[in-house]
C-alpha positions in Angstrom: 0.0 0.0 0.0 2.9 2.4 0.8 4.2 1.9 -2.8 1.0 3.0 -4.2 1.0 6.1 -2.0 4.5 6.9 -3.0 3.7 6.4 -6.7 0.6 8.7 -6.3 2.8 11.4 -4.7 5.5 11.1 -7.5 2.8 11.6 -10.0 1.5 14.7 -8.4 5.0 16.1 -8.2 5.5 15.3 -11.9 2.2 17.2 -12.7 3.3 20.2 -10.7 6.6 20.2 -12.5 4.8 20.0 -15.9 2.6 22.9 -14.9 5.6 25.0 -14.0 7.4 24.2 -17.3 4.2 25.0 -19.2 4.0 28.4 -17.4 7.7 29.0 -18.1 7.1 28.6 -21.8 4.7 31.4 -21.7 7.5 33.8 -20.6 10.2 32.7 -23.1 10.1 34.8 -26.4 11.8 33.9 -29.7 12.2 36.0 -32.7 12.0 34.9 -36.4 12.9 37.0 -39.5 12.3 36.8 -43.3 13.2 39.0 -46.3 16.6 39.7 -44.8 15.1 41.2 -41.6 12.3 43.2 -43.4 9.6 41.1 -41.6 10.2 40.1 -37.9 7.9 38.4 -35.5 8.1 37.7 -31.9 6.4 34.5 -30.5 6.2 32.6 -27.2 8.0 29.4 -26.8 4.4 27.8 -26.8 3.8 29.4 -30.3 1.6 32.4 -29.5 2.5 35.4 -31.8 3.3 38.5 -29.8 4.5 40.9 -32.3 4.9 41.6 -36.0 7.2 44.2 -37.4 7.3 45.2 -41.0 9.8 47.4 -42.9 7.8 50.5 -44.2 9.2 49.9 -47.7 6.9 46.7 -48.0 3.8 48.8 -47.3 2.9 48.9 -51.0 -0.4 47.4 -52.2 1.4 45.7 -55.3 3.7 44.0 -52.7 0.8 42.6 -50.5 1.2 38.9 -51.6 5.0 39.1 -50.9 4.4 40.7 -47.5 1.9 37.8 -46.6 4.5 35.3 -47.6 7.2 37.0 -45.6 5.1 37.1 -42.5 4.4 33.3 -42.7 8.0 32.7 -43.4 9.0 34.7 -40.3 6.5 32.8 -38.2 8.0 29.6 -39.5 11.5 30.9 -38.6 10.5 31.7 -35.0 9.1 28.3 -34.5 12.4 26.7 -35.4 14.2 28.6 -32.8 
């Protein structure tokens, strides 16, 4: 019976440690870039998008599709870090 109680205590401790790690992941930020740094994004280690920075030279209607692709690429870059 003591073994079961010990295992249950270990399981609870592991759950608490996992919760602490998950909370810590929210505080870690990574940055990704695309287009030679013309588009940068900041994300949490859990993948939540926090910020997008776009070089003003990309703010041209004709360049919309390129800009969209660069934002996606910057997000992908941040996820790999």
